C-alpha positions as a Python dict, from the first residue, in 0.01 Angstrom:
ca = {
    (1, 'M'): (0, 0, 0),
    (2, 'A'): (272, -116, -241),
    (3, 'T'): (73, -434, -310),
    (4, 'D'): (-236, -234, -396),
    (5, 'L'): (-41, -11, -640),
    (6, 'D'): (104, -314, -816),
    (7, 'A'): (-240, -467, -843),
    (8, 'E'): (-381, -145, -988),
    (9, 'R'): (-100, -131, -1246),
    (10, 'E'): (-168, -492, -1350),
    (11, 'I'): (-542, -414, -1381),
    (12, 'D'): (-468, -103, -1591),
    (13, 'L'): (-228, -289, -1821),
    (14, 'A'): (-475, -572, -1863),
    (15, 'R'): (-753, -325, -1943),
    (16, 'W'): (-530, -149, -2200),
    (17, 'R'): (-446, -479, -2367),
    (18, 'R'): (-817, -569, -2386),
    (19, 'A'): (-895, -221, -2522),
    (20, 'L'): (-628, -248, -2794),
    (21, 'A'): (-743, -597, -2884),
    (22, 'A'): (-1109, -497, -2899),
    (23, 'L'): (-1060, -170, -3083),
    (24, 'W'): (-751, -266, -3284),
    (25, 'W'): (-875, -81, -3587),
    (26, 'L'): (-825, 256, -3414),
    (27, 'P'): (-443, 224, -3376),
    (28, 'V'): (-418, 70, -3724),
    (29, 'G'): (-632, 348, -3870),
    (30, 'G'): (-428, 609, -3685),
    (31, 'L'): (-108, 453, -3823),
    (32, 'V'): (-235, 469, -4181),
    (33, 'V'): (-382, 818, -4152),
    (34, 'G'): (-69, 949, -3978),
    (35, 'A'): (153, 806, -4252),
    (36, 'I'): (-61, 971, -4520),
    (37, 'V'): (-60, 1306, -4340),
    (38, 'G'): (320, 1285, -4293),
    (39, 'A'): (372, 1209, -4662),
    (40, 'L'): (147, 1498, -4764),
    (41, 'F'): (332, 1728, -4526),
    (42, 'S'): (666, 1638, -4684),
    (43, 'F'): (530, 1720, -5031),
    (44, 'R'): (389, 2053, -4916),
    (45, 'G'): (712, 2161, -4748),
    (46, 'S'): (911, 2414, -4950),
    (47, 'S'): (1256, 2315, -5077),
    (48, 'N'): (1571, 2487, -4969),
    (49, 'Y'): (1873, 2545, -5189),
    (50, 'K'): (2232, 2613, -5099),
    (51, 'A'): (2517, 2742, -5310),
    (52, 'T'): (2882, 2733, -5200),
    (53, 'A'): (3170, 2925, -5355),
    (54, 'L'): (3532, 2830, -5274),
    (55, 'I'): (3761, 3131, -5230),
    (56, 'S'): (4138, 3142, -5198),
    (57, 'L'): (4252, 3444, -4998),
    (58, 'G'): (4555, 3616, -5144),
    (59, 'Q'): (4898, 3584, -4985),
    (60, 'P'): (5081, 3913, -5052),
    (61, 'L'): (5460, 3914, -5050),
    (62, 'S'): (5702, 4200, -4998),
    (63, 'P'): (5958, 4276, -5274),
    (64, 'G'): (6203, 4066, -5072),
    (65, 'G'): (5969, 3768, -5065),
    (66, 'A'): (5852, 3794, -4703),
    (67, 'L'): (5489, 3734, -4612),
    (68, 'V'): (5282, 4046, -4560),
    (69, 'N'): (5006, 3990, -4306),
    (70, 'G'): (4694, 4201, -4330),
    (71, 'F'): (4321, 4186, -4271),
    (72, 'G'): (4273, 4036, -4618),
    (73, 'T'): (4446, 3713, -4515),
    (74, 'N'): (4233, 3674, -4201),
    (75, 'P'): (3932, 3442, -4249),
    (76, 'L'): (3743, 3643, -3987),
    (77, 'A'): (3758, 3940, -4223),
    (78, 'V'): (3558, 3743, -4478),
    (79, 'Q'): (3292, 3671, -4215),
    (80, 'Q'): (3265, 4040, -4134),
    (81, 'I'): (3245, 4138, -4500),
    (82, 'V'): (2975, 3895, -4617),
    (83, 'T'): (2753, 3946, -4311),
    (84, 'S'): (2766, 4325, -4331),
    (85, 'A'): (2452, 4508, -4442),
    (86, 'D'): (2651, 4692, -4711),
    (87, 'A'): (2778, 4371, -4874),
    (88, 'Q'): (2441, 4196, -4859),
    (89, 'N'): (2263, 4501, -5003),
    (90, 'H'): (2519, 4513, -5284),
    (91, 'A'): (2476, 4143, -5364),
    (92, 'A'): (2097, 4160, -5341),
    (93, 'N'): (2078, 4457, -5577),
    (94, 'Q'): (2313, 4284, -5819),
    (95, 'V'): (2099, 3970, -5846),
    (96, 'G'): (1762, 4141, -5813),
    (97, 'T'): (1650, 4003, -5477),
    (98, 'S'): (1572, 4145, -5134),
    (99, 'P'): (1853, 4197, -4879),
    (100, 'S'): (1630, 4026, -4622),
    (101, 'A'): (1661, 3704, -4827),
    (102, 'L'): (2032, 3700, -4741),
    (103, 'R'): (2019, 3819, -4384),
    (104, 'G'): (2095, 3523, -4160),
    (105, 'H'): (2139, 3290, -4460),
    (106, 'V'): (2510, 3344, -4532),
    (107, 'A'): (2775, 3125, -4370),
    (108, 'V'): (3155, 3119, -4394),
    (109, 'R'): (3396, 2846, -4289),
    (110, 'Q'): (3766, 2782, -4340),
    (111, 'V'): (3852, 2473, -4544),
    (112, 'G'): (4155, 2252, -4486),
    (113, 'I'): (4307, 2424, -4181),
    (114, 'V'): (4683, 2369, -4184),
    (115, 'S'): (4881, 2321, -3864),
    (116, 'G'): (5249, 2283, -3797),
    (117, 'P'): (5552, 2469, -3933),
    (118, 'G'): (5391, 2540, -4272),
    (119, 'A'): (5073, 2691, -4128),
    (120, 'G'): (5204, 3045, -4155),
    (121, 'R'): (5263, 3016, -4531),
    (122, 'A'): (4938, 2837, -4615),
    (123, 'T'): (4688, 3041, -4814),
    (124, 'P'): (4348, 3022, -4640),
    (125, 'L'): (4065, 2859, -4835),
    (126, 'I'): (3717, 2987, -4755),
    (127, 'A'): (3382, 2818, -4829),
    (128, 'L'): (3109, 3081, -4861),
    (129, 'T'): (2757, 2933, -4851),
    (130, 'V'): (2424, 3102, -4917),
    (131, 'N'): (2091, 2932, -4836),
    (132, 'G'): (1768, 3030, -5008),
    (133, 'T'): (1433, 2911, -5139),
    (134, 'R'): (1505, 2984, -5508),
    (135, 'P'): (1798, 2820, -5686),
    (136, 'K'): (1911, 3087, -5933),
    (137, 'P'): (1907, 3390, -5697),
    (138, 'T'): (2079, 3181, -5431),
    (139, 'E'): (2358, 3085, -5670),
    (140, 'E'): (2398, 3437, -5806),
    (141, 'A'): (2404, 3589, -5457),
    (142, 'A'): (2681, 3349, -5347),
    (143, 'N'): (2890, 3437, -5653),
    (144, 'A'): (2828, 3811, -5605),
    (145, 'L'): (2943, 3791, -5242),
    (146, 'A'): (3247, 3585, -5344),
    (147, 'E'): (3352, 3847, -5601),
    (148, 'L'): (3304, 4116, -5338),
    (149, 'V'): (3532, 3926, -5100),
    (150, 'V'): (3799, 3903, -5372),
    (151, 'A'): (3777, 4277, -5438),
    (152, 'R'): (3793, 4378, -5071),
    (153, 'T'): (4055, 4135, -4942),
    (154, 'T'): (4312, 4173, -5220),
    (155, 'A'): (4578, 4416, -5092),
    (156, 'A'): (4582, 4747, -5279),
    (157, 'Y'): (4955, 4731, -5336),
    (158, 'V'): (4916, 4391, -5505),
    (159, 'G'): (4692, 4560, -5759),
    (160, 'L'): (4963, 4822, -5810),
    (161, 'K'): (5222, 4548, -5864),
    (162, 'I'): (5001, 4383, -6124),
    (163, 'R'): (4945, 4709, -6311),
    (164, 'T'): (5320, 4781, -6304),
    (165, 'F'): (5408, 4434, -6432),
    (166, 'K'): (5153, 4464, -6713),
    (167, 'A'): (5280, 4808, -6820),
    (168, 'T'): (5645, 4698, -6814),
    (169, 'L'): (5562, 4377, -6999),
    (170, 'K'): (5386, 4577, -7270),
    (171, 'Q'): (5695, 4792, -7316),
    (172, 'V'): (5917, 4485, -7339),
    (173, 'N'): (5681, 4323, -7592),
    (174, 'D'): (5688, 4641, -7800),
    (175, 'Q'): (6068, 4643, -7794),
    (176, 'I'): (6081, 4276, -7895),
    (177, 'E'): (5853, 4352, -8187),
    (178, 'S'): (6078, 4645, -8287),
    (179, 'V'): (6395, 4432, -8269),
    (180, 'N'): (6233, 4158, -8476),
    (181, 'K'): (6148, 4416, -8744),
    (182, 'R'): (6507, 4537, -8735),
    (183, 'L'): (6635, 4183, -8774),
    (184, 'A'): (6408, 4134, -9075),
    (185, 'I'): (6557, 4447, -9236),
    (186, 'I'): (6911, 4327, -9156),
    (187, 'A'): (6832, 3989, -9313),
    (188, 'E'): (6722, 4167, -9630),
    (189, 'S'): (7042, 4374, -9623),
    (190, 'Q'): (7252, 4059, -9589),
    (191, 'R'): (7096, 3909, -9899),
    (192, 'A'): (7172, 4229, -10088),
    (193, 'A'): (7524, 4261, -9940),
    (194, 'K'): (7682, 3996, -10160),
    (195, 'N'): (7803, 4266, -10402),
    (196, 'L'): (7929, 4491, -10120),
    (197, 'D'): (8288, 4504, -10001),
    (198, 'P'): (8383, 4289, -9695),
    (199, 'F'): (8392, 4587, -9460),
    (200, 'Q'): (8027, 4677, -9531),
    (201, 'Q'): (7928, 4312, -9492),
    (202, 'L'): (8107, 4307, -9155),
    (203, 'V'): (7910, 4614, -9044),
    (204, 'I'): (7582, 4439, -9129),
    (205, 'I'): (7687, 4126, -8942),
    (206, 'G'): (7776, 4339, -8637),
    (207, 'Q'): (7436, 4503, -8646),
    (208, 'E'): (7273, 4160, -8660),
    (209, 'D'): (7475, 4037, -8362),
    (210, 'N'): (7380, 4343, -8158),
    (211, 'A'): (7011, 4303, -8247),
    (212, 'E'): (7012, 3933, -8157),
    (213, 'T'): (7185, 4006, -7825),
    (214, 'R'): (6929, 4276, -7753),
    (215, 'L'): (6649, 4034, -7844),
    (216, 'G'): (6786, 3768, -7609),
    (217, 'N'): (6799, 4014, -7319),
    (218, 'L'): (6443, 4131, -7389),
    (219, 'I'): (6314, 3773, -7403),
    (220, 'G'): (6474, 3708, -7062),
    (221, 'Q'): (6302, 4018, -6921),
    (222, 'Q'): (5975, 3906, -7078),
    (223, 'E'): (5993, 3563, -6914),
    (224, 'T'): (6073, 3713, -6573),
    (225, 'L'): (5789, 3965, -6596),
    (226, 'Q'): (5542, 3696, -6707),
    (227, 'Q'): (5635, 3481, -6407),
    (228, 'Q'): (5607, 3775, -6167),
    (229, 'L'): (5271, 3878, -6313),
    (230, 'S'): (5137, 3522, -6296),
    (231, 'F'): (5252, 3486, -5935),
    (232, 'A'): (5089, 3813, -5835),
    (233, 'Q'): (4763, 3717, -6006),
    (234, 'Q'): (4747, 3354, -5894),
    (235, 'V'): (4904, 3363, -5546),
    (236, 'E'): (4903, 3715, -5408),
    (237, 'T'): (4555, 3802, -5530),
    (238, 'A'): (4241, 3655, -5376),
    (239, 'K'): (4033, 3462, -5629),
    (240, 'V'): (3730, 3239, -5662),
    (241, 'I'): (3851, 2880, -5703),
    (242, 'E'): (3508, 2722, -5755),
    (243, 'P'): (3203, 2933, -5843),
    (244, 'A'): (2884, 2859, -5653),
    (245, 'R'): (2623, 2620, -5795),
    (246, 'S'): (2282, 2570, -5637),
    (247, 'V'): (2198, 2226, -5502),
    (248, 'K'): (1863, 2122, -5360),
    (249, 'A'): (1835, 2051, -4990),
    (250, 'S'): (1476, 1946, -4914),
    (251, 'A'): (1329, 2113, -4609),
    (252, 'H'): (1139, 1796, -4516),
    (253, 'S'): (1252, 1438, -4570),
    (254, 'S'): (966, 1231, -4713),
    (255, 'R'): (1075, 918, -4529),
    (256, 'T'): (1120, 1094, -4194),
    (257, 'S'): (788, 1276, -4225),
    (258, 'L'): (608, 950, -4309),
    (259, 'I'): (759, 762, -4013),
    (260, 'I'): (691, 1042, -3764),
    (261, 'G'): (334, 1083, -3893),
    (262, 'A'): (272, 708, -3866),
    (263, 'L'): (406, 694, -3508),
    (264, 'I'): (196, 991, -3402),
    (265, 'G'): (-113, 835, -3562),
    (266, 'L'): (-44, 503, -3393),
    (267, 'V'): (-12, 664, -3049),
    (268, 'L'): (-325, 874, -3095),
    (269, 'G'): (-516, 568, -3220),
    (270, 'A'): (-405, 367, -2917),
    (271, 'I'): (-513, 645, -2681),
    (272, 'A'): (-849, 668, -2858),
    (273, 'A'): (-894, 289, -2830),
    (274, 'I'): (-821, 290, -2455),
    (275, 'A'): (-1048, 588, -2391),
    (276, 'G'): (-1322, 448, -2612),
    (277, 'Y'): (-1304, 105, -2450),
    (278, 'G'): (-1356, 266, -2111),
    (279, 'R'): (-1671, 444, -2229),
    (280, 'V'): (-1801, 125, -2390),
    (281, 'G'): (-1739, -62, -2066),
    (282, 'R'): (-1931, 197, -1859),
    (283, 'L'): (-2224, 193, -2104),
    (284, 'A'): (-2231, -186, -2089),
}
């Protein structure tokens, strides 16, 4: 029985070779037609766009400088925010698109995961990606979601610190301006004090020394407040590091579609040649 099966296989393979040799134009035609259809399919396929925004989650600190852990520093919180119906509705309304265009098309991943002793103090970096069929709405939706993440993950007390620093800094700046005006008046008095007695000149000099000392102290406070404000804004507050920009990601690769179409056409042409050769043989 095994010998008979081997003989049948040899007969079948020989018949297939004769069929392909006799009707060679069918596989070749199938190859060409399949390649053309694959190329046309790649051109007809719609293009996809993706836009990725890079977000730095804030790292709040206590007044003593210790890290304050909260949901805003957890990358999983960002995932929950951007995939929520409320956030996607907000972003869709802001850019003038449908919420359904975002549903299932928003992805979040953590960038540059730090391990080791410094992992606890590393500020998480988040890549927020939106996929869509139109470049501008896709880009705008990614940026809208990124701004929403910044607003919702920044600790409320960090905002209070920033407002306090700004108010105090304004007061210090006003006092510096006032002292500078006073020093200008004292300078005018010194120029006019040449005809005054030494005691009056000494009083003016004392007033100048006091004003300059006061100015130096205020400048020191100003520098400290500016550093604290900058730290709160740049480190403790979440922010968008890189705004999203749409890039094209074709839904169908022209080369891949052409090769797959050609292979399918070749196989179908070969099958047609073998089947057709069998019919021709029976008619003969």
